[in-house]
C-alpha positions as CSV (number, residue, x, y, z in Angstrom):
1,M,-50.4,15.7,-88.5
2,K,-53.1,14.5,-86.2
3,K,-54.2,17.1,-83.8
4,Q,-54.4,16.5,-80.1
5,K,-57.5,17.4,-78.3
6,A,-57.8,20.0,-75.7
7,T,-60.5,21.3,-73.5
8,L,-61.5,24.9,-72.3
9,L,-63.6,25.0,-69.2
10,L,-65.1,28.3,-67.7
11,A,-66.0,28.8,-64.1
12,D,-69.7,29.0,-65.0
13,G,-69.5,25.6,-66.5
14,T,-69.3,26.6,-70.1
15,M,-67.1,24.1,-72.1
16,F,-65.3,24.3,-75.5
17,K,-63.7,21.4,-77.3
18,G,-60.8,22.1,-79.7
19,S,-57.2,21.4,-80.6
20,L,-54.1,21.7,-78.6
21,I,-51.6,24.4,-79.5
22,G,-48.4,25.2,-77.5
23,S,-47.3,22.9,-74.7
24,A,-49.4,19.8,-73.6
25,G,-50.6,20.3,-70.1
26,T,-53.1,22.1,-68.0
27,N,-53.1,25.9,-67.4
28,G,-55.6,28.0,-65.7
29,G,-56.2,31.8,-65.2
30,E,-58.7,34.5,-65.7
31,I,-60.1,34.6,-69.3
32,C,-60.3,37.7,-71.1
33,F,-60.1,38.9,-74.8
34,N,-58.0,41.4,-76.8
35,T,-59.6,42.8,-80.0
36,G,-56.4,43.9,-81.6
37,M,-55.8,42.7,-85.2
38,T,-52.0,42.3,-84.8
39,G,-49.3,42.3,-82.1
40,Y,-49.9,38.8,-80.5
41,Q,-46.2,38.4,-79.4
42,E,-46.3,41.7,-77.6
43,I,-49.5,40.7,-75.9
44,Y,-48.2,37.3,-74.8
45,T,-45.0,39.0,-73.3
46,D,-46.8,41.8,-71.6
47,P,-46.3,41.2,-67.8
48,S,-49.7,42.9,-67.3
49,Y,-51.3,39.7,-68.7
50,T,-49.9,37.6,-65.9
51,G,-52.3,35.1,-64.6
52,Q,-54.7,35.6,-67.7
53,I,-55.8,33.3,-70.6
54,I,-56.1,35.5,-73.6
55,V,-58.6,35.1,-76.3
56,T,-57.4,36.8,-79.4
57,T,-60.2,37.7,-81.6
58,T,-58.6,38.1,-84.9
59,S,-59.1,35.0,-87.0
60,H,-55.5,33.8,-87.7
61,I,-52.8,33.6,-85.1
62,G,-49.3,32.5,-85.7
63,N,-49.1,33.5,-89.4
64,Y,-46.2,35.9,-89.1
65,G,-44.2,33.8,-86.5
66,V,-42.2,35.4,-83.7
67,I,-39.3,37.8,-83.7
68,D,-36.8,38.5,-81.0
69,S,-37.3,42.2,-81.0
70,E,-41.0,42.3,-80.6
71,V,-41.2,41.5,-77.0
72,E,-42.3,43.4,-73.9
73,S,-40.4,41.1,-71.5
74,D,-38.0,38.3,-71.8
75,H,-40.6,35.6,-71.8
76,P,-44.4,35.1,-72.3
77,T,-46.3,35.8,-69.1
78,I,-49.7,34.6,-70.0
79,A,-51.4,31.6,-68.4
80,G,-52.7,30.4,-71.9
81,I,-54.3,31.4,-75.2
82,V,-57.4,30.7,-77.1
83,V,-57.6,31.1,-80.8
84,N,-59.8,30.4,-83.8
85,S,-57.4,29.4,-86.6
86,F,-53.8,28.7,-85.5
87,S,-50.9,28.6,-88.1
88,E,-47.5,26.9,-87.5
89,I,-46.5,28.3,-91.1
90,Y,-45.2,31.9,-90.9
91,S,-44.5,34.4,-93.5
92,R,-41.8,36.8,-92.3
93,L,-38.3,36.0,-93.5
94,D,-36.8,37.7,-90.4
95,A,-38.9,35.6,-87.9
96,S,-36.8,33.6,-85.5
97,G,-39.3,30.7,-85.5
98,S,-43.0,29.7,-85.4
99,L,-45.5,30.7,-82.6
100,Q,-46.0,27.0,-81.8
101,E,-42.1,26.4,-81.2
102,Y,-42.2,29.5,-78.9
103,L,-45.4,28.6,-76.8
104,D,-44.0,25.1,-76.5
105,K,-40.5,26.4,-75.4
106,Y,-42.0,28.3,-72.4
107,K,-44.7,25.7,-71.6
108,I,-47.7,27.8,-72.6
109,T,-50.8,25.7,-73.1
110,G,-53.5,26.8,-75.7
111,I,-56.6,25.7,-77.6
112,A,-57.5,26.3,-81.1
113,D,-60.3,25.5,-83.5
114,I,-63.2,26.9,-81.3
115,D,-65.6,29.7,-82.1
116,T,-63.9,32.6,-80.6
117,R,-66.8,34.9,-81.6
118,K,-69.3,32.9,-79.6
119,L,-66.7,32.9,-76.7
120,V,-66.1,36.6,-76.6
121,R,-69.9,37.4,-76.8
122,H,-70.2,35.0,-73.8
123,I,-67.5,36.9,-71.8
124,R,-69.1,40.2,-72.8
125,A,-72.4,39.1,-71.4
126,K,-71.2,37.1,-68.3
127,G,-68.0,39.1,-67.4
128,A,-64.4,37.9,-67.0
129,M,-64.0,34.7,-64.9
130,N,-61.5,31.9,-64.3
131,A,-61.0,29.2,-66.8
132,I,-58.8,26.3,-67.6
133,I,-57.2,24.9,-70.7
134,S,-56.2,21.2,-70.6
135,S,-55.0,18.4,-72.8
136,E,-55.0,15.9,-70.0
137,Y,-58.5,15.7,-68.7
138,E,-60.5,14.9,-72.0
139,D,-63.1,12.6,-70.2
140,D,-62.6,13.6,-66.7
141,L,-64.8,16.6,-66.0
142,A,-64.5,16.2,-62.2
143,G,-60.7,16.4,-62.4
144,L,-60.9,19.4,-64.7
145,K,-63.3,21.1,-62.3
146,A,-60.9,20.4,-59.4
147,Q,-57.9,22.0,-61.2
148,L,-60.0,25.0,-62.1
149,N,-60.9,25.4,-58.4
150,L,-57.2,26.0,-57.7
151,V,-57.0,29.0,-59.8
152,P,-56.8,32.2,-57.6
153,D,-59.4,35.0,-58.1
154,M,-57.8,38.1,-59.8
155,N,-59.9,40.4,-57.5
156,G,-57.7,40.9,-54.4
157,L,-54.6,39.2,-56.1
158,E,-51.1,41.0,-55.7
159,L,-48.8,40.1,-58.6
160,S,-46.5,42.9,-59.2
161,S,-43.8,41.7,-56.6
162,Q,-43.8,38.3,-58.4
163,V,-43.3,39.7,-62.0
164,C,-41.0,42.8,-61.4
165,T,-37.3,42.9,-61.6
166,K,-35.4,41.2,-58.7
167,E,-32.4,43.7,-58.9
168,P,-32.3,47.4,-60.3
169,F,-31.2,47.8,-63.8
170,Y,-30.4,50.7,-66.3
171,Y,-31.9,51.5,-69.6
172,G,-30.8,54.3,-72.0
173,S,-27.7,56.4,-72.3
174,E,-25.7,57.2,-69.3
175,D,-25.1,60.6,-71.0
176,A,-28.7,61.5,-70.9
177,S,-29.3,64.8,-69.2
178,I,-32.6,63.5,-67.4
179,K,-32.8,60.6,-65.0
180,V,-36.1,58.8,-64.1
181,A,-36.5,56.3,-61.3
182,C,-39.1,53.7,-62.6
183,L,-41.0,51.5,-60.1
184,D,-41.4,48.1,-61.8
185,F,-44.9,46.7,-61.3
186,G,-44.6,44.9,-64.6
187,I,-42.9,47.4,-66.8
188,K,-43.2,47.0,-70.7
189,L,-39.9,47.4,-72.7
190,N,-41.6,49.8,-75.0
191,I,-42.1,52.3,-72.1
192,L,-38.5,52.3,-71.5
193,R,-37.8,52.7,-75.3
194,N,-40.0,55.8,-75.5
195,L,-38.4,57.4,-72.4
196,A,-34.9,56.6,-73.7
197,D,-35.7,58.0,-77.2
198,R,-36.7,61.4,-75.5
199,G,-33.1,61.5,-73.7
200,V,-34.0,59.9,-70.6
201,Y,-31.7,57.6,-68.5
202,C,-33.9,55.2,-66.5
203,K,-33.1,53.0,-63.5
204,V,-35.8,50.4,-63.0
205,F,-36.4,49.3,-59.3
206,P,-38.3,46.4,-57.8
207,A,-41.9,47.0,-57.0
208,K,-41.3,47.2,-53.2
209,T,-38.4,49.6,-53.3
210,K,-38.4,52.2,-50.5
211,L,-38.3,55.9,-51.3
212,E,-34.8,56.2,-49.6
213,E,-33.3,53.9,-52.3
214,L,-35.0,55.8,-55.1
215,Q,-33.8,59.1,-53.9
216,S,-30.2,57.9,-53.4
217,W,-30.0,57.9,-57.2
218,N,-31.1,61.6,-57.3
219,P,-33.7,61.3,-60.1
220,D,-35.4,64.2,-61.8
221,G,-38.6,62.4,-61.9
222,Y,-40.5,59.0,-61.0
223,F,-42.4,56.6,-63.2
224,L,-45.1,54.2,-62.0
225,S,-45.4,51.3,-64.4
226,N,-48.0,49.0,-65.7
227,G,-48.4,45.6,-64.2
228,P,-50.9,42.7,-63.3
229,G,-53.1,42.2,-60.3
230,D,-55.5,44.3,-58.0
231,P,-54.2,47.9,-57.1
232,A,-56.4,47.9,-54.0
233,V,-54.2,45.4,-52.2
234,M,-50.9,47.0,-53.1
235,E,-50.5,49.1,-50.0
236,Y,-46.7,49.1,-50.2
237,A,-46.9,50.8,-53.7
238,V,-49.5,53.4,-52.5
239,E,-47.4,54.3,-49.4
240,T,-44.3,54.8,-51.4
241,T,-46.3,56.8,-54.0
242,K,-47.6,59.1,-51.3
243,E,-43.9,59.7,-50.2
244,I,-42.8,60.3,-53.8
245,L,-45.5,62.9,-54.2
246,E,-44.1,64.8,-51.1
247,T,-40.7,65.2,-52.8
248,G,-42.5,67.6,-55.3
249,K,-40.8,65.9,-58.3
250,P,-42.7,65.1,-61.5
251,V,-44.6,61.7,-61.4
252,F,-46.1,59.8,-64.5
253,G,-48.2,56.7,-64.3
254,I,-49.4,54.2,-66.8
255,C,-52.3,51.7,-66.4
256,L,-51.5,50.1,-62.9
257,G,-49.2,53.1,-62.1
258,H,-52.3,55.2,-62.9
259,Q,-54.4,53.3,-60.4
260,I,-51.6,53.4,-57.8
261,L,-51.4,57.2,-58.1
262,A,-55.2,57.5,-57.8
263,E,-55.1,55.2,-54.6
264,A,-52.4,57.4,-53.1
265,C,-54.7,60.4,-53.5
266,G,-57.6,58.7,-51.9
267,I,-59.3,57.7,-55.1
268,S,-60.6,54.1,-55.0
269,T,-60.4,51.4,-57.8
270,Y,-62.7,48.5,-58.6
271,K,-62.7,45.5,-61.0
272,M,-64.5,46.0,-64.3
273,H,-67.1,43.6,-65.7
274,H,-64.8,42.4,-68.5
275,G,-62.2,45.1,-68.9
276,H,-60.6,46.9,-71.8
277,R,-58.1,45.2,-74.0
278,G,-57.4,46.2,-77.7
279,L,-55.8,48.6,-80.2
280,N,-58.6,51.0,-81.1
281,H,-60.2,52.4,-77.8
282,P,-61.4,56.0,-78.2
283,I,-60.3,58.6,-75.6
284,K,-61.1,62.2,-75.2
285,N,-58.7,64.7,-73.9
286,I,-60.8,66.8,-71.7
287,L,-57.9,69.6,-71.6
288,T,-57.7,69.9,-75.4
289,G,-61.0,68.7,-76.7
290,K,-59.0,66.2,-78.8
291,S,-59.7,62.5,-79.4
292,E,-57.2,59.7,-79.3
293,I,-57.4,56.2,-80.4
294,T,-55.5,54.2,-77.9
295,S,-54.0,50.7,-76.9
296,Q,-55.6,49.4,-73.6
297,N,-55.1,46.5,-71.3
298,H,-56.7,46.8,-67.9
299,G,-59.3,45.0,-65.8
300,F,-59.5,47.5,-63.0
301,V,-60.3,51.2,-63.3
302,V,-60.5,54.4,-61.1
303,K,-63.7,55.2,-59.5
304,R,-65.2,58.4,-61.4
305,E,-67.4,59.4,-58.6
306,D,-64.3,59.7,-56.3
307,V,-62.5,61.7,-58.8
308,E,-65.3,64.1,-59.2
309,K,-65.5,64.7,-55.4
310,S,-61.8,65.3,-55.0
311,D,-60.4,68.5,-54.1
312,T,-56.9,67.7,-55.3
313,V,-57.2,65.5,-58.5
314,E,-59.0,66.2,-61.8
315,M,-60.0,64.1,-64.7
316,T,-58.0,64.8,-67.9
317,H,-59.1,61.9,-70.2
318,V,-62.2,60.0,-70.4
319,H,-63.2,56.7,-72.3
320,L,-65.7,57.3,-74.9
321,N,-67.2,53.9,-74.9
322,D,-68.2,53.9,-71.3
323,N,-67.3,57.2,-69.7
324,T,-64.8,55.6,-67.4
325,V,-61.7,57.6,-66.2
326,A,-58.8,57.4,-68.6
327,G,-56.5,60.0,-67.1
328,I,-55.9,62.2,-64.1
329,K,-53.7,64.9,-62.9
330,L,-53.0,66.4,-59.4
331,K,-54.0,70.1,-59.1
332,N,-51.3,70.8,-56.7
333,K,-48.3,68.6,-57.7
334,P,-46.7,67.9,-61.0
335,A,-48.1,64.4,-61.3
336,F,-50.4,62.8,-63.9
337,S,-51.3,59.4,-65.2
338,V,-53.3,57.6,-67.8
339,Q,-55.2,54.2,-67.8
340,Y,-54.2,53.4,-71.4
341,H,-50.8,52.6,-73.0
342,P,-49.3,55.5,-75.0
343,E,-46.3,53.4,-75.7
344,S,-48.5,51.2,-78.0
345,S,-46.5,49.0,-80.3
346,P,-48.3,47.8,-82.3
347,G,-51.0,50.3,-82.2
348,P,-51.8,54.0,-82.7
349,H,-49.2,56.5,-81.6
350,D,-51.8,59.2,-80.8
351,S,-50.9,59.3,-77.3
352,R,-47.1,59.5,-77.3
353,Y,-47.2,63.2,-76.5
354,L,-47.6,62.2,-72.9
355,F,-44.0,61.1,-72.7
356,D,-43.0,64.6,-74.1
357,D,-45.3,66.2,-71.4
358,F,-43.4,64.1,-68.7
359,V,-40.0,65.2,-70.1
360,S,-41.2,68.9,-70.3
361,L,-42.2,68.8,-66.6
362,M,-38.8,67.4,-65.6
363,K,-37.0,70.1,-67.7
């Protein structure tokens, strides 16, 4: 079969020519890369990647197809994908279809047959930036640039209210002895699975739910989920979190939820140069002295200087590659959070004890 051509244009003018994968069209977003060797379906369905074009650095993508159970939400949330070698042939007998069929079904445009090592080195040097993938503007650079200019900047962008559930829903067994109210900023299914596996009944609420509605369910604790966008512009979530903390009930936050908890305690956040995304990021637990290998996906981070100056917040985990804040806890309340993803699937399970810690706090 003859391959259709596609173009990748970065905001700094860098251009790559390759082959179209997925759906024909033009899609734009912030380009970033994930260094995980597996788990492309989980990445593409993670709401935290909303508005982003994902470069997957492993050489072959699509070779094990897609399977219905390996999703973090009910559809892909990414703006596009960039790969080196793309395979429409898949090996798993229980796969429901090819990755090409999956991307085409959900109108995700991607590009293959480019030097992803060169591209990742460029992003590492220049930083995350907007980009556009197109199969429609092959010889029209001006038209491609015009489309790229329409892509919003991730810095200052609020996305959680767009990707969260529109109506509350339940997850887990009604007979469970512990109830947790989850604020959905873009929650992953594997987080809910980990809570349910520990005897927790979850009610998942839209991102802008007020405390009164959360309290009406009489939960034993509150969970602040992961999600996309800039935490610094989510005043509604910060205010609700401040009110939640005043209830004195346990609070656990992951990724964006970690950043929201920090903002609620007067700790600022900022956009990173190119973020952390992969399955092998080393973390040190300061409280125990032990290391963890973690799954990560974030482009914003908590300001370490603010944590170190705080009278009410202490750092519990640190990222060993760049010394950024990877976890905090409050000194005067039963609340803690981490920047990484302890529910990681695929990925190492070193950090799943954090769910046990949350359950112990509520008990």
